[in-house]
C-alpha positions in Angstrom: -104.0 14.6 -236.7 -100.8 13.6 -234.9 -99.0 13.4 -238.3 -100.1 17.0 -239.1 -98.9 18.3 -235.8 -95.6 16.5 -236.2 -95.2 17.9 -239.6 -95.7 21.4 -238.2 -92.9 20.8 -235.7 -90.5 19.7 -238.4 -91.4 22.7 -240.5 -90.5 25.0 -237.6 -87.4 23.1 -236.5 -85.1 26.0 -237.3 -87.0 28.1 -234.8 -87.0 25.4 -232.2 -83.2 25.1 -232.4 -83.0 28.7 -231.2 -84.7 28.0 -227.9 -84.4 24.7 -226.1 -87.5 25.3 -224.0 -90.0 25.8 -226.9 -89.8 22.2 -228.2 -90.8 20.3 -225.1 -93.6 22.7 -224.4 -95.0 22.3 -227.9 -94.8 18.6 -227.7 -96.7 18.7 -224.4 -99.3 21.2 -225.8 -100.1 19.2 -228.9 -100.0 15.9 -227.0 -97.6 14.3 -229.4 -96.3 10.9 -228.3 -92.5 10.9 -228.0 -92.5 7.8 -230.3 -93.9 10.1 -233.1 -91.2 12.7 -232.6 -88.7 12.7 -235.6 -85.0 12.6 -234.9 -84.5 16.0 -236.4 -86.6 17.5 -233.6 -86.0 15.1 -230.7 -82.2 15.5 -230.8 -82.3 19.2 -230.3 -79.4 20.0 -228.1 -80.3 21.1 -224.6 -78.2 22.9 -222.0 -76.6 20.4 -219.7 -74.5 22.7 -217.5 -77.3 24.6 -215.7 -77.4 25.6 -212.1 -80.1 23.1 -211.2 -78.2 20.2 -212.8 -75.0 21.3 -211.0 -76.8 21.2 -207.7 -78.2 17.8 -208.4 -74.8 16.4 -209.5 -73.3 17.9 -206.3 -75.8 16.1 -204.2 -75.0 12.8 -206.0 -71.2 13.1 -205.4 -71.8 14.3 -201.8 -73.7 11.1 -200.8 -70.6 8.8 -200.6 -68.7 11.5 -198.7 -71.5 11.7 -196.1 -71.4 7.9 -195.9 -67.7 7.9 -195.2 -68.2 10.5 -192.5 -70.8 8.4 -190.8 -68.7 5.2 -190.9 -65.7 7.2 -189.5 -67.8 8.8 -186.8 -67.3 12.3 -188.2 -70.9 13.2 -187.2 -70.5 17.0 -187.4 -69.3 16.7 -191.1 -72.1 14.2 -191.8 -74.8 16.5 -190.4 -73.5 19.5 -192.2 -73.2 17.8 -195.6 -76.6 16.2 -195.1 -78.1 19.7 -194.5 -76.5 20.9 -197.7 -77.8 17.9 -199.6 -81.3 18.5 -198.3 -81.1 22.2 -199.3 -80.0 21.4 -202.8 -82.8 18.8 -203.2 -85.3 21.5 -202.5 -83.5 24.2 -204.5 -82.7 22.5 -207.8 -86.3 21.9 -208.7 -87.4 25.4 -207.7 -84.6 27.0 -209.7 -85.3 24.8 -212.8 -88.9 26.0 -212.8 -88.0 29.6 -211.9 -85.3 30.0 -214.5 -87.0 27.7 -217.0 -84.0 25.3 -217.0 -85.9 22.0 -217.0 -84.0 19.4 -219.0 -84.1 15.7 -219.8 -80.9 15.2 -217.9 -82.3 16.9 -214.8 -85.4 14.8 -214.9 -83.2 11.7 -214.8 -80.6 12.9 -212.3 -82.9 14.4 -209.7 -84.8 11.2 -208.7 -81.5 9.3 -209.1 -79.8 11.6 -206.6 -82.6 11.1 -204.1 -82.4 7.4 -204.4 -78.6 7.3 -204.1 -78.7 9.6 -201.0 -81.3 7.5 -199.2 -79.8 4.1 -200.2 -76.2 4.9 -199.5 -76.8 6.7 -196.2 -79.3 4.0 -195.0 -76.7 1.4 -195.6 -74.1 3.4 -193.6 -76.6 3.9 -190.7 -77.4 0.2 -190.7 -73.6 -0.6 -190.6 -73.4 1.6 -187.5 -76.4 -0.1 -186.0 -78.6 3.0 -186.2 -81.4 1.7 -188.3 -82.8 -1.9 -188.5 -82.1 -4.2 -191.4 -85.8 -4.5 -192.4 -86.0 -0.7 -193.0 -82.9 -0.8 -195.2 -84.3 -3.6 -197.2 -87.6 -1.8 -197.8 -85.8 1.4 -198.9 -83.4 -0.3 -201.3 -85.9 -2.8 -202.7 -88.5 -0.3 -203.7 -86.0 2.1 -205.3 -84.2 -0.7 -207.1 -87.4 -2.0 -208.6 -88.4 1.5 -209.8 -85.0 2.1 -211.4 -85.2 -1.2 -213.2 -88.7 -0.7 -214.4 -88.1 2.9 -215.5 -85.0 1.8 -217.4 -86.8 -1.1 -219.0 -89.6 1.2 -220.2 -87.2 3.7 -221.6 -85.3 1.0 -223.4 -88.5 -0.4 -224.9 -89.4 3.1 -226.1 -86.0 4.5 -227.3 -83.9 1.4 -228.0 -80.7 2.7 -229.7 -81.4 6.2 -228.3 -81.5 5.0 -224.7 -78.4 6.9 -223.6 -79.3 10.1 -225.6 -80.8 13.1 -223.8 -84.1 12.6 -225.5 -87.5 13.0 -223.8 -89.4 9.8 -223.0 -92.6 8.9 -221.2 -91.5 8.6 -217.6 -93.4 7.6 -214.4 -94.4 10.8 -212.8 -93.9 10.9 -209.0 -97.1 11.1 -207.0 -97.8 13.3 -204.0 -97.4 10.3 -201.7 -94.0 9.6 -203.3 -92.8 13.1 -202.6 -94.0 12.9 -199.0 -92.2 9.5 -198.8 -88.9 11.0 -200.0 -89.2 13.7 -197.3 -89.9 11.0 -194.6 -87.0 8.9 -195.8 -84.6 11.8 -195.7 -86.0 12.8 -192.3 -85.4 9.2 -191.0 -81.8 9.4 -192.3 -81.3 12.8 -190.6 -82.7 11.6 -187.3 -80.4 8.5 -187.5 -77.4 10.7 -188.1 -78.5 13.0 -185.2 -78.7 9.9 -183.0 -75.2 8.8 -184.0 -74.0 12.3 -183.1 -75.5 12.0 -179.6 -78.0 14.8 -180.3 -81.1 12.6 -179.8 -82.1 12.2 -176.1 -83.4 8.9 -174.9 -86.8 10.3 -174.5 -87.0 10.8 -178.3 -86.1 7.2 -179.2 -89.8 6.1 -179.4 -90.4 9.0 -181.9 -87.5 7.8 -184.0 -89.0 4.3 -184.1 -92.4 5.7 -185.0 -90.8 7.7 -187.8 -89.1 4.6 -189.2 -92.4 2.7 -189.3 -94.1 5.7 -191.0 -91.3 6.0 -193.6 -91.5 2.2 -194.2 -95.3 2.4 -194.7 -95.2 5.3 -197.2 -92.3 3.6 -199.0 -94.4 0.5 -199.5 -97.6 2.4 -200.3 -95.9 4.7 -202.8 -94.3 1.8 -204.5 -97.7 0.1 -204.9 -99.0 3.3 -206.2 -96.7 3.1 -209.2 -98.3 -0.2 -210.4 -101.2 1.4 -212.2 -99.1 4.0 -214.2 -96.6 1.3 -215.1 -99.3 -0.9 -216.4 -100.8 2.0 -218.4 -97.4 2.7 -220.0 -96.9 -1.0 -220.8 -100.4 -1.2 -222.5 -99.5 1.8 -224.6 -96.6 -0.1 -226.1 
C-alpha cells in the first residue's frame, strides 16, 4: 500500500514542484514514512526566505546582542530587545500557519532559536548574579540533551542528506514543553527586570517561586520526551 502511494507521488511530481505546500500535506495525509520518500520528491525546493523564517533568524542573531547588553549593564536595551524577541517568537509560528509558509528550515530554526535565547541569556544573568547556578544547569542540560538526541535521530534516518532541507520524523513539542518555554522566557524577563532595578524587594519571593516553577517544568517536559524518543528508536 505504501509503495502504491509513493508511486502516485512520483507520478505527480511535476505538479508537486509547482507548489511547495502540496507535497508535505500529501505525505502527511497518506501517512508515508519519510524513509520511503524518493529523492525525486523529497528534494523539492522550498522557499527559505519567508517572513516567518526571517523573524526566527532575527531572534537567533538578537540573542547574543541582548547578552552583551546585560553584561554591559545596558538594561534598557536588553529589555527592549527581549520584548522584540518574545514578540517574534509568538509571531513567526502564527504567520507560518496563516500564510501557509511552514518549512523544514523553519521547523529546525524555531526551537533552536528558543533554546539559544534561553541558554545564552540565562548564562548572562548567572554571570551577573541574577539567577542561581542550578537553574542555569537545568536549562542548559535539558536543551543540550534534546538537541543531541534530535540530531542523532535525524542522522540515523537521513545519513548523507542530514544537512539537506528534507523532512524527517522529529520529536513534536508537547503542551507542557510549550508552557515550559514560556516560563523559561518569563524567568529570563524577570531576571532582566531585576537587573534593571524594576523589581521591588517585595517581589523577590515571587521571582524565586518562578525560578523553581520553571525548573520543575523543564525537568518534567524533558522526561516527557523519553517515550516519543523510544518510539522513534524502535521504528528504526
